[in-house]
C-alpha positions in Angstrom: -30.3 -56.0 -20.6 -26.4 -56.6 -20.1 -24.2 -56.3 -16.6 -20.8 -54.7 -17.5 -17.5 -57.1 -15.9 -15.0 -55.2 -13.9 -12.4 -53.6 -15.7 -9.4 -56.2 -16.9 -6.6 -53.6 -18.1 -7.2 -52.5 -13.9 -7.4 -56.0 -13.0 -4.3 -56.9 -14.4 -1.8 -54.5 -13.2 -4.4 -54.5 -9.5 -3.6 -58.0 -8.7 0.0 -57.9 -9.0 -0.4 -54.5 -6.8 -1.3 -56.6 -4.2 2.3 -57.8 -3.6 2.9 -55.0 -2.4 0.8 -54.5 0.5 2.1 -55.8 3.8 -1.6 -57.4 4.7 -4.7 -58.5 3.7 -6.5 -57.1 0.5 -10.2 -58.1 -0.8 -10.4 -57.1 -4.3 -14.0 -56.7 -5.5 -15.4 -56.6 -9.8 -12.5 -58.7 -10.8 -13.6 -59.7 -14.0 -14.1 -64.1 -14.8 -11.1 -64.3 -17.3 -8.0 -66.2 -17.9 -5.6 -63.6 -17.6 -7.3 -62.7 -14.2 -6.8 -66.7 -14.3 -2.9 -66.7 -15.3 -2.2 -63.7 -12.4 -4.0 -65.6 -9.2 -2.3 -68.4 -10.1 1.3 -67.0 -10.5 0.7 -64.7 -7.6 0.0 -68.4 -5.6 3.1 -69.6 -6.9 5.6 -66.6 -5.2 4.2 -67.8 -2.3 0.7 -65.6 -1.7 -2.6 -66.9 -0.1 -5.6 -66.2 -2.4 -8.6 -67.1 -1.1 -12.2 -67.0 -3.1 -15.1 -65.3 -1.9 -17.1 -65.4 -4.6 -17.6 -65.6 -8.7 -15.9 -62.2 -8.6 -13.8 -61.1 -5.5 -10.8 -62.4 -3.9 -8.9 -61.9 -1.4 -4.9 -61.8 -1.2 -2.0 -62.1 0.8 0.6 -61.8 -0.1 3.4 -60.9 3.2 5.1 -64.4 3.1 5.9 -64.4 -0.5 9.2 -66.9 -1.1 10.2 -66.3 -4.0 10.7 -63.0 -6.7 11.2 -65.5 -10.2 7.7 -65.7 -11.9 6.4 -69.1 -14.3 8.4 -68.9 -17.5 4.9 -71.4 -18.7 2.3 -68.5 -16.5 3.5 -65.6 -17.4 4.2 -65.3 -20.7 0.8 -66.1 -21.6 -0.2 -62.6 -20.9 0.4 -59.5 -21.7 0.2 -57.9 -18.5 2.9 -59.8 -16.9 5.0 -56.9 -17.3 3.5 -55.3 -14.0 4.7 -58.2 -11.7 8.8 -56.1 -12.5 7.3 -53.2 -10.6 5.6 -54.7 -7.9 8.2 -56.6 -6.7 10.8 -54.4 -7.5 9.4 -52.4 -5.5 8.7 -54.3 -2.6 12.3 -56.6 -2.7 13.7 -55.0 -5.0 14.4 -57.6 -7.8 12.3 -59.0 -10.3 12.3 -61.8 -12.5 9.7 -62.2 -15.4 9.5 -63.3 -18.4 8.9 -61.0 -21.3 4.9 -60.7 -21.9 3.3 -62.9 -23.9 -0.3 -63.1 -24.8 -2.3 -62.0 -28.1 -0.1 -62.7 -31.7 1.4 -59.2 -32.3 4.8 -60.6 -31.5 6.6 -59.2 -28.4 5.7 -56.0 -26.6 8.6 -53.4 -26.3 9.3 -52.7 -22.6 12.4 -50.0 -23.0 9.8 -47.2 -21.5 8.8 -49.5 -18.2 12.8 -50.2 -18.2 13.5 -46.3 -18.5 11.3 -45.9 -15.6 13.3 -48.5 -13.8 16.9 -47.8 -14.1 15.9 -43.7 -13.5 14.8 -45.5 -10.0 17.9 -47.1 -10.1 17.2 -50.3 -10.8 19.8 -52.0 -13.3 17.8 -54.4 -15.6 19.1 -57.4 -18.6 16.8 -59.2 -21.3 17.9 -62.0 -22.5 16.6 -65.8 -23.2 12.8 -63.6 -23.1 13.8 -62.9 -19.7 13.9 -59.7 -17.8 16.2 -59.4 -15.0 15.8 -56.1 -13.0 17.6 -55.7 -9.9 18.4 -52.8 -7.2 22.4 -52.8 -6.6 23.8 -52.5 -3.1 20.9 -51.3 -0.3 18.3 -53.0 -2.5 15.5 -50.1 -2.0 14.1 -48.2 -5.6 14.5 -44.9 -5.2 12.9 -41.4 -6.3 13.8 -40.5 -10.0 12.3 -38.4 -12.6 11.4 -40.0 -15.9 9.6 -38.7 -18.9 7.7 -40.4 -21.4 9.6 -40.4 -24.9 5.6 -42.3 -25.9 2.2 -42.3 -24.4 2.1 -46.1 -22.5 -0.3 -46.9 -20.1 2.1 -49.6 -19.2 5.1 -48.0 -18.7 2.7 -45.0 -16.9 1.0 -47.9 -14.4 4.4 -49.7 -13.7 6.5 -47.2 -12.3 4.1 -46.1 -10.0 4.3 -49.7 -9.2 7.8 -49.6 -8.2 7.8 -46.5 -7.2 5.0 -46.5 -4.3 7.3 -48.1 -1.6 10.1 -46.4 -3.3 12.8 -43.8 -1.0 12.3 -40.7 -2.2 9.5 -38.6 -5.0 9.1 -40.5 -8.3 8.0 -38.2 -11.0 6.6 -39.6 -14.7 6.0 -36.8 -17.6 3.9 -37.8 -20.0 1.9 -39.8 -18.7 -1.2 -41.5 -19.8 -4.6 -40.6 -18.3 -6.6 -43.7 -18.7 -9.3 -45.0 -16.2 -7.6 -47.4 -15.5 -4.7 -46.1 -14.2 -6.3 -43.4 -12.2 -8.3 -46.5 -10.9 -4.5 -48.5 -10.0 -3.9 -44.8 -7.9 -7.3 -45.2 -5.9 -6.4 -49.1 -4.9 -2.4 -47.8 -4.2 -3.7 -44.8 -2.1 -6.2 -46.7 -0.1 -3.7 -49.1 0.9 -1.7 -45.6 2.6 0.4 -44.7 -0.8 0.8 -41.3 -1.9 0.0 -41.2 -5.5 -0.6 -37.7 -7.3 -2.3 -36.0 -10.4 -3.5 -40.1 -12.0 -5.3 -38.7 -15.1 -3.2 -36.0 -15.7 -0.2 -36.0 -18.0 1.6 -35.4 -14.5 1.8 -38.3 -12.2 3.8 -37.7 -8.6 4.0 -40.8 -6.1 5.6 -40.2 -3.0 7.2 -44.1 -1.6 5.9 -44.9 1.9 7.2 -46.7 4.0 4.3 -49.7 4.1 1.0 -50.1 2.2 -1.2 -52.2 5.0 -4.6 -54.2 4.1 -8.0 -53.0 3.1 -11.1 -54.0 -0.1 -11.2 -51.9 -3.1 -13.4 -52.6 -6.3 -12.1 -52.8 -9.6 -14.3 -50.2 -11.8 -16.8 -51.7 -14.8 -14.6 -52.1 -18.4 -15.4 -48.9 -20.9 -14.5 -51.0 -23.1 -16.8 -54.0 -22.7 -19.6 -51.6 -22.4 -18.7 -49.7 -25.7 -18.8 -53.1 -26.9 -22.5 -53.5 -26.4 -22.8 -50.2 -27.0 -21.8 -50.3 -30.9 -23.6 -53.8 -31.2 -26.0 -52.5 -30.6 -26.1 -49.3 -33.2 -25.0 -52.6 -35.6 -27.7 -54.8 -35.1 -30.8 -52.5 -34.4 -33.2 -52.1 -31.3 -32.3 -51.4 -27.4 -30.0 -52.2 -24.7 -29.1 -51.8 -21.3 -26.0 -51.6 -20.0 -25.7 -51.7 -16.6 -22.6 -51.2 -14.1 -20.7 -48.3 -16.4 -19.5 -45.2 -15.7 -20.9 -43.0 -17.4 -18.0 -40.5 -18.2 -15.6 -43.1 -19.2 -18.0 -43.9 -21.9 -17.9 -39.7 -23.3 -15.9 -40.2 -26.3 -18.2 -43.7 -27.7 -21.5 -42.1 -27.2 -20.7 -38.9 -28.8 -19.7 -40.8 -31.6 -23.0 -42.7 -31.5 -25.1 -39.5 -30.8 -23.1 -38.1 -34.4 -23.7 -40.8 -36.2 
C-alpha cells in the first residue's frame, strides 16, 4: 500500500501564489521535497511569515513582504523559480528573479512567460542570469490578450498569477490544460480570484482588487502515482495506491489495461 504525496507541480506554483494573498493562507497536502523547502525559504527571505502546522501543512502570511528581489543562491536551485516573477509582478509591479535552475538540462526558456508579461504592460530585461521585470508608471499590470506560440504549462500558470490582481481581463489562448493548472486556478479562486476556463485551451482571468486568506489542499501527484503503477506492472505483484484522483490517471490506466 502506497500513499501518494501532494502534487509537486501544483505546490511549486501555489506556494509563490501565496504572495498575492492579503491574509493568512493555509496550504495542506504539501509534498516533502527540496523544491518545496526552497520555495518556503525564498518566501521567508522576502519577508513572509511561515508557520509549519505539521509535515504536510503550512500557514503563509505574506502581508509584510519587504523585498521583490529573490535570493540568487536559493532561486537558482529550482526550476519553478519563475513563478515568483508572476506573483511579485502581479502584487508589487516589480520582480528581480534568477533564471530558473534545478535539473541539468541547461537554461529553461521563458520566452512565452515574458511574452505574457509584456502583453500586460510590463518591461522585462534578462541579463547576467537575472530577470528584471517591472511595470512602468502606475505600477499595476493591465489585462491583456496572450496567444502562446507553444503549449507551455509554466507560462500558462505564470500569466495566471500575474493576471489575478491586474486591472481588467486577461485572456490566455492555446493554454496548457494539466491538472496542476486547474489546481492553481482553484487555489486562487478560493482566495477570491476570478479565473474561468482552467483545464481548457482558453483561460480568462478577470483581475480583482485583493485576495483574502483561506485554506486549500493540493491535489495528489499523478506523476508519482503513475510511476508506482508502472513499477508494479514491471515488477509483478499487487499494489494499492491511495490518495489519487482516478480521472488524472486515465491516460496511464488506459495503457496499462491495453498491456
